[in-house]
C-alpha positions in Angstrom: 1.9 -12.3 13.2 4.2 -10.3 13.8 3.5 -5.9 14.0 6.0 -5.7 11.4 3.8 -8.2 9.1 0.4 -7.5 10.1 1.5 -3.0 9.9 2.1 -4.3 6.2 -0.5 -6.2 5.6 -3.0 -3.6 6.4 -0.6 -1.1 4.2 -1.3 -3.4 1.2 -4.7 -3.9 1.4 -5.2 -0.2 2.1 -2.6 0.9 -1.1 -4.7 -2.2 -3.1 -1.7 -3.7 -3.1 0.3 -7.5 -2.5 2.0 -7.3 1.4 5.4 -8.2 -0.8 5.0 -5.2 -2.9 5.4 -2.8 0.8 8.8 -2.5 2.7 10.0 -1.3 5.3 11.2 1.9 3.4 7.9 2.6 1.1 5.9 5.9 2.4 2.3 6.4 1.5 3.4 8.7 -1.7 5.3 5.7 -3.0 2.6 3.8 -1.8 0.3 5.6 -3.4 -1.4 6.1 -0.2 -3.6 9.3 0.4 -4.5 11.9 3.3 -8.5 9.5 3.8 -6.2 6.2 3.0 -4.0 7.1 5.8 -6.6 7.5 8.0 -8.1 5.0 7.2 -4.5 2.9 7.6 -4.3 3.9 11.8 -7.7 3.7 12.2 -7.6 -0.3 11.5 -3.8 -0.7 12.9 -5.3 0.9 15.9 -8.0 -1.6 16.0 -6.0 -4.3 15.0 -3.2 -3.5 18.0 -6.5 -2.5 20.8 -4.4 0.9 20.6 -4.7 4.7 20.8 -2.6 6.2 18.1 -1.8 10.5 18.1 -1.8 10.9 14.5 -4.1 14.5 14.3 -6.0 13.6 10.8 -6.5 17.7 10.1 -2.5 18.3 11.1 -0.3 15.5 10.8 2.4 17.6 10.8 1.6 18.0 14.4 1.2 14.5 15.6 3.2 12.3 18.0 3.9 10.0 15.2 6.1 9.5 12.8 4.2 8.4 9.1 7.7 9.3 6.9 7.9 5.5 6.1 6.4 1.3 6.7 9.7 1.8 9.1 8.7 4.2 11.4 5.1 3.7 11.2 6.2 -0.1 12.4 8.3 1.5 14.8 6.0 4.0 16.3 3.3 0.8 16.9 5.5 -1.1 18.1 6.1 1.7 21.0 2.4 2.2 21.1 3.0 -1.7 22.1 4.7 -1.6 25.2 3.7 1.4 26.3 0.4 0.1 27.1 1.6 -3.3 28.5 3.5 -1.6 30.5 
């Protein structure tokens, strides 16, 4: 399973939606994911890919990780996986 599919699966599960209801343009807000749900999604993604996401749950805007849409989350995770591999 590729990164994008796995991230969408995790986010869909958190939003209690089907994966096909989550698009790359979806935002956490548009999916009804609140801050706690977002933190749980981040933890699940970290566990799934064995990475550490630089995300401050207390101050998301201060994080060096763009969570504005599913596409930016996928891009950020892909970058972290590539960095870990080098």
